[in-house]
N, C-alpha and C positions, 0 to 999 in steps of 0.2 A: 148566348152564354150557355156553355153545357153544364149539365147537372153537377158534375164533380166542382167545378168552379164556383157554382152557387153554393153548394154545401161547405166548401172550403171558406169563401167569404162569410157565411153565416156563423162558422165557428169562430173565426178572428173577430167578428163582431162581438159575439157573445163573451169571448174571452176578455176582450178590451173593456166591455161594459162591466163584467165581474171584477176586474182589477180596479176599476174607478169606484164602484160600490164598496168594494172591501176597503180601500183607502178612505173613502168618506166616513165610512162606519167604524174604522179603527183609530181614527186621529185621537179620540178622547181616551183610548185605553192606556196607551203609552205616550204621556206628553214629552218625555225625554227622547223618544224615538218613534215618530209618527209612521215611519216607513217600515216597521218590524214586520208586519204581516203582509204588506205588499212585497217585501224583498223575498220573504219565504215563498209566496206564491209565484212569483217570476222565476225563483231557481228551481221549483218543481215543474213549471211551464217548459223551462229550457231543457230539463231532463226528460220529459214527455216528448218534447220535439225530436231530441237525438233518438230516443228509444223507437219513436214512430218511424223516423227516417230508416233507422238500421232494420227495422223488421220488415219495411216495404221493400227492402233490397235483397232479402232473402228468398230464394227461389225453392220450388217444390224440390228440384233436383239436389239442392244442398242439404235438405232435410230428410229426404228419402233413406239415405245410408243409416241414420240413427232410429229409424222407426222400427 
């Protein structure tokens, strides 16, 4: 396994663990909507994934004219 795959798997595992811990800790705060914080976390996670993918596709040649 190359280092990039290992780091990616660690990030996925930590993110999953964080969402699970967030859900278990926030159930008692909003009894009418126990998924409130989890939904917010997942929305920001999706925004971060899209932003990360977009930034990873930008090349130096695309940025150089605006420098």
